[in-house]
N, CA, C and O atoms as CSV, one atom per row, in Angstrom:
chain,resi,resn,atom,element,x,y,z
A,1,UNK,N,N,149.532,123.363,72.739
A,1,UNK,CA,C,149.234,122.364,73.732
A,1,UNK,C,C,148.280,122.991,74.757
A,1,UNK,O,O,148.602,124.027,75.339
A,2,UNK,N,N,147.130,122.386,74.982
A,2,UNK,CA,C,146.200,122.970,75.944
A,2,UNK,C,C,146.690,122.817,77.379
A,2,UNK,O,O,147.468,121.920,77.704
A,3,UNK,N,N,146.218,123.705,78.208
A,3,UNK,CA,C,146.497,123.654,79.643
A,3,UNK,C,C,145.260,123.080,80.312
A,3,UNK,O,O,144.140,123.489,80.006
A,4,UNK,N,N,145.454,122.136,81.222
A,4,UNK,CA,C,144.331,121.556,81.950
A,4,UNK,C,C,144.345,122.131,83.360
A,4,UNK,O,O,145.329,122.009,84.089
A,5,UNK,N,N,143.234,122.760,83.727
A,5,UNK,CA,C,143.100,123.341,85.062
A,5,UNK,C,C,142.364,122.345,85.945
A,5,UNK,O,O,141.134,122.313,85.979
A,6,UNK,N,N,143.130,121.543,86.650
A,6,UNK,CA,C,142.550,120.593,87.592
A,6,UNK,C,C,142.269,121.361,88.870
A,6,UNK,O,O,143.147,122.074,89.357
A,7,UNK,N,N,141.087,121.239,89.421
A,7,UNK,CA,C,140.662,122.021,90.574
A,7,UNK,C,C,140.801,123.513,90.249
A,7,UNK,O,O,141.544,124.234,90.915
A,8,UNK,N,N,140.072,123.971,89.213
A,8,UNK,CA,C,140.266,125.325,88.696
A,8,UNK,C,C,139.949,126.452,89.662
A,8,UNK,O,O,140.400,127.577,89.448
A,9,UNK,N,N,139.198,126.194,90.706
A,9,UNK,CA,C,138.935,127.259,91.675
A,9,UNK,C,C,139.545,126.932,93.046
A,9,UNK,O,O,139.018,127.328,94.085
A,10,UNK,N,N,140.658,126.207,93.024
A,10,UNK,CA,C,141.452,125.925,94.225
A,10,UNK,C,C,140.607,125.487,95.406
A,10,UNK,O,O,140.732,126.024,96.506
A,11,UNK,N,N,139.752,124.515,95.172
A,11,UNK,CA,C,138.874,123.982,96.211
A,11,UNK,C,C,138.044,125.075,96.871
A,11,UNK,O,O,137.714,124.986,98.053
A,12,UNK,N,N,137.713,126.096,96.109
A,12,UNK,CA,C,136.828,127.152,96.592
A,12,UNK,C,C,137.485,128.322,97.282
A,12,UNK,O,O,136.794,129.267,97.661
A,13,UNK,N,N,138.788,128.298,97.461
A,13,UNK,CA,C,139.450,129.379,98.205
A,13,UNK,C,C,139.194,130.771,97.628
A,13,UNK,O,O,138.893,131.679,98.403
A,14,UNK,N,N,139.297,130.994,96.315
A,14,UNK,CA,C,139.086,132.365,95.830
A,14,UNK,C,C,137.619,132.776,95.743
A,14,UNK,O,O,137.331,133.939,95.461
A,15,UNK,N,N,136.694,131.863,95.975
A,15,UNK,CA,C,135.283,132.181,95.791
A,15,UNK,C,C,134.773,133.205,96.787
A,15,UNK,O,O,133.767,133.863,96.527
A,16,UNK,N,N,135.437,133.353,97.911
A,16,UNK,CA,C,135.025,134.334,98.914
A,16,UNK,C,C,135.665,135.708,98.677
A,16,UNK,O,O,135.398,136.649,99.424
A,17,UNK,N,N,136.501,135.827,97.650
A,17,UNK,CA,C,137.152,137.098,97.357
A,17,UNK,C,C,136.074,138.159,97.119
A,17,UNK,O,O,135.172,137.944,96.310
A,18,UNK,N,N,136.154,139.314,97.821
A,18,UNK,CA,C,135.103,140.332,97.701
A,18,UNK,C,C,134.866,140.814,96.270
A,18,UNK,O,O,133.721,141.042,95.880
A,19,UNK,N,N,135.925,140.972,95.491
A,19,UNK,CA,C,135.767,141.443,94.119
A,19,UNK,C,C,135.025,140.441,93.250
A,19,UNK,O,O,134.180,140.824,92.440
A,20,UNK,N,N,135.337,139.162,93.414
A,20,UNK,CA,C,134.669,138.119,92.646
A,20,UNK,C,C,133.214,137.992,93.091
A,20,UNK,O,O,132.317,137.868,92.257
A,21,UNK,N,N,132.980,138.023,94.395
A,21,UNK,CA,C,131.617,137.906,94.917
A,21,UNK,C,C,130.748,139.073,94.461
A,21,UNK,O,O,129.580,138.876,94.127
A,22,UNK,N,N,131.298,140.278,94.445
A,22,UNK,CA,C,130.535,141.457,94.021
A,22,UNK,C,C,130.192,141.370,92.536
A,22,UNK,O,O,129.066,141.670,92.139
A,23,UNK,N,N,131.154,140.963,91.722
A,23,UNK,CA,C,130.894,140.836,90.287
A,23,UNK,C,C,129.859,139.745,90.034
A,23,UNK,O,O,128.978,139.911,89.191
A,24,UNK,N,N,129.958,138.649,90.745
A,24,UNK,CA,C,128.989,137.560,90.588
A,24,UNK,C,C,127.592,138.031,90.976
A,24,UNK,O,O,126.620,137.744,90.278
A,25,UNK,N,N,127.494,138.751,92.086
A,25,UNK,CA,C,126.188,139.254,92.523
A,25,UNK,C,C,125.595,140.181,91.474
A,25,UNK,O,O,124.391,140.135,91.220
A,26,UNK,N,N,126.420,141.020,90.862
A,26,UNK,CA,C,125.944,141.920,89.808
A,26,UNK,C,C,125.391,141.127,88.620
A,26,UNK,O,O,124.468,141.577,87.940
A,27,UNK,N,N,125.960,139.952,88.379
A,27,UNK,CA,C,125.516,139.111,87.251
A,27,UNK,C,C,124.382,138.166,87.646
A,27,UNK,O,O,123.823,137.484,86.787
A,28,UNK,N,N,124.034,138.116,88.939
A,28,UNK,CA,C,122.960,137.250,89.393
A,28,UNK,C,C,123.346,135.788,89.512
A,28,UNK,O,O,122.496,134.902,89.418
A,29,UNK,N,N,124.646,135.535,89.722
A,29,UNK,CA,C,125.135,134.167,89.886
A,29,UNK,C,C,126.012,134.119,91.131
A,29,UNK,O,O,126.281,135.145,91.757
A,30,UNK,N,N,126.450,132.920,91.480
A,30,UNK,CA,C,127.412,132.789,92.579
A,30,UNK,C,C,128.819,132.917,92.015
A,30,UNK,O,O,129.011,132.961,90.800
A,31,UNK,N,N,129.778,132.974,92.892
A,31,UNK,CA,C,131.181,133.142,92.478
A,31,UNK,C,C,131.708,131.965,91.662
A,31,UNK,O,O,132.517,132.159,90.754
A,32,UNK,N,N,131.266,130.758,91.971
A,32,UNK,CA,C,131.814,129.573,91.289
A,32,UNK,C,C,131.589,129.586,89.780
A,32,UNK,O,O,132.555,129.416,89.037
A,33,UNK,N,N,130.355,129.781,89.286
A,33,UNK,CA,C,130.208,129.786,87.836
A,33,UNK,C,C,130.897,130.969,87.174
A,33,UNK,O,O,131.353,130.858,86.036
A,34,UNK,N,N,130.981,132.094,87.862
A,34,UNK,CA,C,131.682,133.236,87.288
A,34,UNK,C,C,133.168,132.914,87.124
A,34,UNK,O,O,133.755,133.183,86.075
A,35,UNK,N,N,133.769,132.340,88.158
A,35,UNK,CA,C,135.183,131.974,88.084
A,35,UNK,C,C,135.422,130.932,86.992
A,35,UNK,O,O,136.403,131.018,86.254
A,36,UNK,N,N,134.534,129.958,86.891
A,36,UNK,CA,C,134.682,128.919,85.874
A,36,UNK,C,C,134.489,129.497,84.474
A,36,UNK,O,O,135.205,129.118,83.548
A,37,UNK,N,N,133.531,130.409,84.309
A,37,UNK,CA,C,133.311,131.044,83.005
A,37,UNK,C,C,134.542,131.846,82.596
A,37,UNK,O,O,134.908,131.864,81.421
A,38,UNK,N,N,135.180,132.506,83.554
A,38,UNK,CA,C,136.401,133.277,83.272
A,38,UNK,C,C,137.505,132.345,82.785
A,38,UNK,O,O,138.216,132.663,81.831
A,39,UNK,N,N,137.644,131.209,83.434
A,39,UNK,CA,C,138.650,130.228,83.030
A,39,UNK,C,C,138.338,129.685,81.634
A,39,UNK,O,O,139.228,129.603,80.787
A,40,UNK,N,N,137.096,129.319,81.396
A,40,UNK,CA,C,136.719,128.711,80.124
A,40,UNK,C,C,136.784,129.687,78.958
A,40,UNK,O,O,136.833,129.263,77.803
A,41,UNK,N,N,136.786,130.985,79.240
A,41,UNK,CA,C,136.885,131.995,78.179
A,41,UNK,C,C,138.294,132.074,77.590
A,41,UNK,O,O,138.497,132.693,76.546
A,42,UNK,N,N,139.244,131.462,78.243
A,42,UNK,CA,C,140.632,131.502,77.774
A,42,UNK,C,C,140.860,130.430,76.710
A,42,UNK,O,O,140.470,129.275,76.879
A,43,UNK,N,N,141.491,130.830,75.622
A,43,UNK,CA,C,141.829,129.866,74.571
A,43,UNK,C,C,142.861,128.871,75.085
A,43,UNK,O,O,143.816,129.245,75.765
A,44,UNK,N,N,142.658,127.612,74.755
A,44,UNK,CA,C,143.638,126.590,75.087
A,44,UNK,C,C,143.633,126.151,76.534
A,44,UNK,O,O,144.575,125.497,76.981
A,45,UNK,N,N,142.581,126.498,77.287
A,45,UNK,CA,C,142.497,126.090,78.692
A,45,UNK,C,C,141.275,125.207,78.870
A,45,UNK,O,O,140.172,125.567,78.458
A,46,UNK,N,N,141.474,124.057,79.482
A,46,UNK,CA,C,140.395,123.133,79.799
A,46,UNK,C,C,140.243,123.067,81.301
A,46,UNK,O,O,141.240,122.978,82.017
A,47,UNK,N,N,139.035,123.110,81.789
A,47,UNK,CA,C,138.809,123.056,83.231
A,47,UNK,C,C,138.187,121.736,83.648
A,47,UNK,O,O,137.352,121.177,82.936
A,48,UNK,N,N,138.598,121.245,84.805
A,48,UNK,CA,C,138.010,120.038,85.388
A,48,UNK,C,C,137.474,120.448,86.756
A,48,UNK,O,O,138.140,120.254,87.772
A,49,UNK,N,N,136.261,121.019,86.778
A,49,UNK,CA,C,135.715,121.466,88.059
A,49,UNK,C,C,135.124,120.302,88.852
A,49,UNK,O,O,134.764,119.264,88.297
A,50,UNK,N,N,135.037,120.504,90.139
A,50,UNK,CA,C,134.447,119.503,91.018
A,50,UNK,C,C,132.941,119.448,90.776
A,50,UNK,O,O,132.315,120.463,90.472
A,51,UNK,N,N,132.388,118.297,90.908
A,51,UNK,CA,C,130.941,118.126,90.799
A,51,UNK,C,C,130.499,117.083,91.823
A,51,UNK,O,O,130.016,116.008,91.467
A,52,UNK,N,N,130.673,117.418,93.096
A,52,UNK,CA,C,130.383,116.483,94.174
A,52,UNK,C,C,128.948,116.501,94.654
A,52,UNK,O,O,128.577,115.745,95.552
A,53,UNK,N,N,128.135,117.369,94.056
A,53,UNK,CA,C,126.729,117.446,94.450
A,53,UNK,C,C,125.931,117.994,93.273
A,53,UNK,O,O,126.501,118.479,92.295
A,54,UNK,N,N,124.617,117.912,93.378
A,54,UNK,CA,C,123.757,118.467,92.334
A,54,UNK,C,C,123.983,119.976,92.239
A,54,UNK,O,O,123.965,120.533,91.141
A,55,UNK,N,N,124.191,120.634,93.361
A,55,UNK,CA,C,124.442,122.079,93.354
A,55,UNK,C,C,125.716,122.406,92.576
A,55,UNK,O,O,125.754,123.385,91.830
A,56,UNK,N,N,126.755,121.593,92.747
A,56,UNK,CA,C,127.991,121.811,91.987
A,56,UNK,C,C,127.747,121.640,90.491
A,56,UNK,O,O,128.247,122.426,89.686
A,57,UNK,N,N,126.987,120.623,90.119
A,57,UNK,CA,C,126.685,120.398,88.707
A,57,UNK,C,C,125.930,121.594,88.144
A,57,UNK,O,O,126.213,122.031,87.028
A,58,UNK,N,N,124.980,122.125,88.893
A,58,UNK,CA,C,124.215,123.295,88.427
A,58,UNK,C,C,125.114,124.521,88.293
A,58,UNK,O,O,124.998,125.268,87.321
A,59,UNK,N,N,126.002,124.734,89.251
A,59,UNK,CA,C,126.945,125.855,89.158
A,59,UNK,C,C,127.848,125.706,87.936
A,59,UNK,O,O,128.090,126.669,87.209
A,60,UNK,N,N,128.341,124.489,87.721
A,60,UNK,CA,C,129.201,124.256,86.553
A,60,UNK,C,C,128.445,124.518,85.256
A,60,UNK,O,O,128.982,125.121,84.326
A,61,UNK,N,N,127.209,124.066,85.200
A,61,UNK,CA,C,126.390,124.288,84.000
A,61,UNK,C,C,126.118,125.777,83.812
A,61,UNK,O,O,126.119,126.260,82.679
A,62,UNK,N,N,125.887,126.511,84.892
A,62,UNK,CA,C,125.619,127.947,84.801
A,62,UNK,C,C,126.795,128.689,84.169
A,62,UNK,O,O,126.607,129.707,83.503
A,63,UNK,N,N,127.989,128.182,84.377
A,63,UNK,CA,C,129.181,128.820,83.784
A,63,UNK,C,C,129.115,128.805,82.266
A,63,UNK,O,O,129.618,129.720,81.613
A,64,UNK,N,N,128.500,127.774,81.701
A,64,UNK,CA,C,128.405,127.673,80.239
A,64,UNK,C,C,127.479,128.728,79.655
A,64,UNK,O,O,127.573,129.050,78.470
A,65,UNK,N,N,126.589,129.267,80.474
A,65,UNK,CA,C,125.643,130.275,80.007
A,65,UNK,C,C,126.131,131.702,80.229
A,65,UNK,O,O,125.440,132.654,79.865
A,66,UNK,N,N,127.304,131.861,80.819
A,66,UNK,CA,C,127.849,133.196,81.064
A,66,UNK,C,C,128.840,133.582,79.970
A,66,UNK,O,O,129.769,132.831,79.669
A,67,UNK,N,N,128.643,134.720,79.397
A,67,UNK,CA,C,129.608,135.278,78.460
A,67,UNK,C,C,130.136,136.554,79.089
A,67,UNK,O,O,129.385,137.503,79.314
A,68,UNK,N,N,131.423,136.575,79.371
A,68,UNK,CA,C,132.028,137.735,80.017
A,68,UNK,C,C,132.468,138.749,78.980
A,68,UNK,O,O,133.015,138.390,77.937
A,69,UNK,N,N,132.227,140.014,79.273
A,69,UNK,CA,C,132.693,141.074,78.386
A,69,UNK,C,C,134.204,141.194,78.521
A,69,UNK,O,O,134.797,140.677,79.468
A,70,UNK,N,N,134.813,141.874,77.574
A,70,UNK,CA,C,136.263,142.104,77.671
A,70,UNK,C,C,136.596,142.875,78.935
A,70,UNK,O,O,137.611,142.605,79.577
A,71,UNK,N,N,135.748,143.837,79.299
A,71,UNK,CA,C,135.987,144.625,80.520
A,71,UNK,C,C,135.932,143.735,81.758
A,71,UNK,O,O,136.749,143.882,82.667
A,72,UNK,N,N,134.965,142.808,81.797
A,72,UNK,CA,C,134.883,141.902,82.936
A,72,UNK,C,C,136.097,140.980,82.999
A,72,UNK,O,O,136.624,140.714,84.079
A,73,UNK,N,N,136.540,140.493,81.841
A,73,UNK,CA,C,137.728,139.640,81.816
A,73,UNK,C,C,138.958,140.415,82.293
A,73,UNK,O,O,139.755,139.887,83.069
A,74,UNK,N,N,139.121,141.653,81.843
A,74,UNK,CA,C,140.262,142.474,82.288
A,74,UNK,C,C,140.184,142.724,83.788
A,74,UNK,O,O,141.204,142.701,84.478
A,75,UNK,N,N,138.977,142.961,84.294
A,75,UNK,CA,C,138.780,143.200,85.719
A,75,UNK,C,C,139.216,141.973,86.525
A,75,UNK,O,O,139.921,142.103,87.526
A,76,UNK,N,N,138.797,140.793,86.090
A,76,UNK,CA,C,139.185,139.568,86.799
A,76,UNK,C,C,140.675,139.284,86.637
A,76,UNK,O,O,141.322,138.818,87.575
A,77,UNK,N,N,141.227,139.563,85.453
A,77,UNK,CA,C,142.675,139.392,85.249
A,77,UNK,C,C,143.457,140.251,86.229
A,77,UNK,O,O,144.481,139.818,86.758
A,78,UNK,N,N,142.974,141.481,86.476
A,78,UNK,CA,C,143.659,142.387,87.406
A,78,UNK,C,C,143.517,141.920,88.849
A,78,UNK,O,O,144.452,142.042,89.640
A,79,UNK,N,N,142.353,141.388,89.187
A,79,UNK,CA,C,142.125,140.918,90.575
A,79,UNK,C,C,142.878,139.632,90.875
A,79,UNK,O,O,143.280,139.394,92.014
A,80,UNK,N,N,143.070,138.803,89.854
A,80,UNK,CA,C,143.739,137.509,90.017
A,80,UNK,C,C,144.841,137.379,88.980
A,80,UNK,O,O,144.710,136.608,88.029
A,81,UNK,N,N,145.933,138.128,89.152
A,81,UNK,CA,C,146.994,138.115,88.129
A,81,UNK,C,C,147.723,136.783,88.054
A,81,UNK,O,O,147.852,136.061,89.043
A,82,UNK,N,N,148.190,136.485,86.862
A,82,UNK,CA,C,149.011,135.292,86.661
A,82,UNK,C,C,150.339,135.483,87.379
A,82,UNK,O,O,150.777,136.620,87.553
A,83,UNK,N,N,150.986,134.416,87.797
A,83,UNK,CA,C,152.294,134.550,88.440
A,83,UNK,C,C,153.320,135.147,87.474
A,83,UNK,O,O,153.217,134.983,86.258
A,84,UNK,N,N,154.291,135.829,88.029
A,84,UNK,CA,C,155.329,136.477,87.215
A,84,UNK,C,C,156.396,135.503,86.729
A,84,UNK,O,O,157.177,135.836,85.838
A,85,UNK,N,N,156.436,134.336,87.292
A,85,UNK,CA,C,157.446,133.346,86.907
A,85,UNK,C,C,157.026,131.980,87.408
A,85,UNK,O,O,155.905,131.797,87.882
A,86,UNK,N,N,157.931,131.025,87.301
A,86,UNK,CA,C,157.610,129.663,87.755
A,86,UNK,C,C,157.201,129.637,89.227
A,86,UNK,O,O,157.781,130.332,90.061
A,87,UNK,N,N,156.211,128.838,89.520
A,87,UNK,CA,C,155.717,128.674,90.890
A,87,UNK,C,C,155.643,127.181,91.195
A,87,UNK,O,O,155.313,126.387,90.314
A,88,UNK,N,N,155.943,126.794,92.423
A,88,UNK,CA,C,155.767,125.385,92.771
A,88,UNK,C,C,154.282,125.036,92.739
A,88,UNK,O,O,153.437,125.896,92.987
A,89,UNK,N,N,153.966,123.799,92.440
A,89,UNK,CA,C,152.591,123.343,92.398
A,89,UNK,C,C,152.030,123.386,93.812
A,89,UNK,O,O,152.617,122.845,94.749
A,90,UNK,N,N,150.881,124.039,93.945
A,90,UNK,CA,C,150.251,124.172,95.265
A,90,UNK,C,C,149.713,122.820,95.714
A,90,UNK,O,O,149.231,122.033,94.900
A,91,UNK,N,N,149.797,122.563,96.989
A,91,UNK,CA,C,149.246,121.341,97.560
A,91,UNK,C,C,147.800,121.628,97.947
A,91,UNK,O,O,147.536,122.533,98.737
A,92,UNK,N,N,146.872,120.870,97.400
A,92,UNK,CA,C,145.444,121.081,97.694
A,92,UNK,C,C,144.959,120.076,98.693
A,92,UNK,O,O,143.786,120.093,99.065
């Protein structure tokens, strides 16, 4: 059963994270497409990113052109670990 990530970047909250911003800068993109590419690289996960402007649409499209290495995926997994157990649904 696939998982649907509604608001996959938590309305932008993690985009200012220094580790994500630094990795994105190294790749020549902003944090949003990098975060979305990381999400989309996971099997069985579907993302529904916001597209409230042309800039958002371009960022979302840029994510499709990013292929993350295994090392980059492990790095992001370490910076943003999955919860250890059940968590209440966050209010956005």
